[in-house]
C-alpha positions, -999 to +999 in steps of 0.1 A: -002+000+000+024+024+010+047+014-023+020+026-046+010+058-025+049+064-030+047+052-066+017+076-072+035+106-057+066+099-077+044+096-111+030+132-099+063+146-089+079+131-122+045+147-150+051+179-127+083+185-141+084+169-169+053+196-181+074+226-166+110+214-189+075+214-217+069+256-210+113+261-203+118+250-234+091+265-246+101+301-237+132+297-249+119+289-280+098+326-277+122+340-272+145+335-295+151+354-325+131+343-362+144+334-390+165+358-403+148+352-437+118+356-426+126+389-410+144+402-442+113+396-463+090+408-435+110+443-440+107+443-475+069+441-473+060+458-441+075+487-441+062+526-442+027+538-440+001+506-441-040+507-439-057+474-421-090+467-402-089+472-368-118+466-338-114+490-309-125+483-273-126+507-238-134+487-218-142+455-234-173+473-245-167+476-288-171+511-300-160+503-332-199+484-337-188+480-380-181+442-380-153+453-407-142+477-387-131+505-391-098+519-416-067+522-395-037+538-403-002+520-390+039+525-399+059+506-392+091+515-396+130+491-395+154+499-368+185+512-386+205+489-355+192+461-350+174+439-377+148+423-356+132+452-342+107+477-359+086+506-342+046+503-350+024+533-347-010+549-347-010+588-347-052+604-349-070+575-342-101+581-330-136+568-346-170+578-340-185+558-303-151+560-287-148+600-283-106+604-280-077+604-302-055+585-297-013+578-298+006+549-298+047+540-307+056+513-301+094+490-304+089+455-311+109+422-318+108+399-338+110+360-322+099+324-330+065+308-331+060+283-300+052+248-304+010+263-294+012+293-320+029+268-348-004+252-342-030+285-347-014+296-368+001+267-394+019+264-424+051+283-431+066+316-435+057+334-394+067+355-377+056+368-347+063+408-330+062+421-294+069+453-277+054+465-240+058+499-230+053+523-258+043+555-257+007+566-255-007+603-260-039+628-278-065+644-262-099+634-237-130+637-251-134+671-236-106+681-259-080+685-228-045+664-236-035+638-217+005+620-212+022+645-237+019+677-256+011+658-296+043+652-302+063+632-277+044+606-258+051+595-224+067+565-216+031+541-210+036+512-190+017+483-194+015+483-221+023+456-247+018+453-284+019+413-303+010+397-332+019+375-363+025+376-396+034+358-426+058+366-446+041+344-479+005+354-476+008+391-461-010+374-436-014+398-407-033+401-368-019+420-339-035+436-305-023+470-293-032+474-253-025+513-245-027+507-208-052+538-206-087+543-203-091+505-210-085+514-243-075+477-268-072+479-305-074+443-325-061+438-356-079+410-369-065+382-383-063+399-425-043+400-458-028+436-457-038+454-490-006+480-498-031+499-525-054+514-495-034+536-488-042+554-518-080+554-509-075+559-473-092+591-468-126+576-486-125+550-467-126+565-440-149+584-442-171+559-454-168+542-426-178+573-399-208+579-430-219+538-415-208+539-380-232+570-381-259+547-400-257+527-376-261+539-345-289+555-360-305+522-369-296+509-334-308+537-313-273+545-298-261+581-293 
């Protein structure tokens, strides 16, 4: 009987050790640099101003409202000193139902996908990028400035960007957490169309019209 108890205890301890070792190994993979060839390919396409569709939430409430999201202009700028690092900036971001304007910049670093992420983002060509403690500034609903003078934002501890990009298909998905007023932007999985930048103003104007119509139809002020 004692032997059985000892055996069960040993088995549970061994299982726990294996799980912890696996998680530790996976973490090391996550922190490792992405494949240099993939990064170089990403650098050649994922750069400059790119329009993507995003969903914006405040305290978990969808402020974008439309299923198609809001056309949002991001700028991707690669570091001149670190091949694995680039900067993502979002300037003058606002939607009609949000009531505030946000600017955000954050450096992100390319890494490999861990084993769980490889199952979710199957196929070749995927890289992961993540960064934290970005700069955020803008205007509140009443027009007053917060955290900056409109040119250089203050670092917001706890803010982050994490996402995934496929260099072969040009699919992208990432989340921006500003860690301010519970505001978050979700760039859902989509294929980049670099021609959207040429029609950004008209596309955003149409979004505002569709948003107003949606709010009227659903009795939202």
